[in-house]
Every structure is written in C-alpha cells, then in structure tokens.
C-alpha positions in Angstrom: 101.1 78.2 89.2 99.7 79.5 92.6 101.6 82.6 92.1 99.7 83.2 88.9 96.3 82.5 90.6 97.2 85.1 93.3 98.3 87.4 91.0 94.7 87.2 89.0 93.1 87.0 92.8 94.7 90.9 93.4 93.9 92.1 89.6 90.3 90.7 90.0 89.3 92.3 93.1 91.0 95.8 92.5 87.5 96.6 91.6 84.6 95.2 94.3 81.9 93.6 92.4 78.7 91.8 94.1 79.0 88.3 95.1 76.6 86.0 97.1 77.7 84.3 100.4 76.7 82.4 103.0 76.7 84.5 106.6 79.1 82.5 109.0 77.1 83.6 111.9 73.4 83.4 110.6 73.7 81.4 107.5 71.5 83.5 105.4 73.0 84.1 102.3 73.5 87.7 101.1 74.9 89.8 98.8 78.3 91.4 99.6 81.1 93.5 98.0 83.9 91.4 97.1 86.5 93.5 98.9 86.1 91.7 102.3 84.5 94.5 104.1 80.7 94.5 103.3 78.6 93.4 106.5 75.9 90.7 107.0 72.7 92.6 105.7 70.6 90.3 108.2 72.5 90.0 111.3 75.6 92.5 111.0 78.4 90.1 111.0 81.3 92.1 110.5 83.6 92.0 107.2 81.8 88.9 105.2 84.9 87.4 103.3 84.0 86.7 99.9 85.4 83.0 99.9 82.9 81.3 97.4 85.2 83.1 94.3 88.4 82.6 96.1 90.9 80.6 94.2 92.8 79.3 97.4 89.7 77.4 97.9 90.0 75.4 94.9 93.2 74.9 95.6 93.1 73.8 99.0 95.3 76.3 99.9 93.1 78.3 102.5 95.1 80.0 105.2 91.9 81.2 107.0 91.9 81.1 110.8 89.7 83.1 113.3 92.3 85.2 114.9 94.0 86.7 111.5 91.5 86.0 109.3 93.3 85.4 105.8 96.3 86.4 103.7 94.0 87.9 101.0 91.6 89.5 103.7 93.7 90.0 106.9 92.0 91.4 110.0 91.8 95.2 110.0 92.4 96.1 113.7 91.5 99.7 114.4 94.2 101.9 116.2 
C-alpha cells in the first residue's frame, strides 16, 4: 500500500499545483506551489513544503527532519 501511495504522490506532483500551507516561521497561511520550492510571501521562509497534501502525513510515515527535510523533498544544497 505504501508503494502505491508513493507512486501516486510522484504522479500527482509531476505538474505543480497551488496549495495553501501555514509558514513554519511566521504562521501565515500562504499559497505555494506543490513542487516544494516556493518561498513564503510574508516573511520569505525558503522552500516551503506542501505537507498538508502529503499521503505520508495521513499514514503517519512522515520522515521530515530539520537537517535533511523529507524523502519526498530532500534538501537541495547549492554547489
């Protein structure tokens, strides 16, 4: 079942769509794109994630942490 959900997640996020997420820094609800690269329009928090639509959240399998982010949207380090 988890493999099926992960595959659906990848298919769903091949074309970014708009979601509303609370910013982890300022708490304002802002519209972001689902690709995980949008910044908060209120405070500028970098690369907000579309967590509210993630199936891992519903299944309690979220693997997010501050250093690496999550497996769906890993932290991109500039070279």
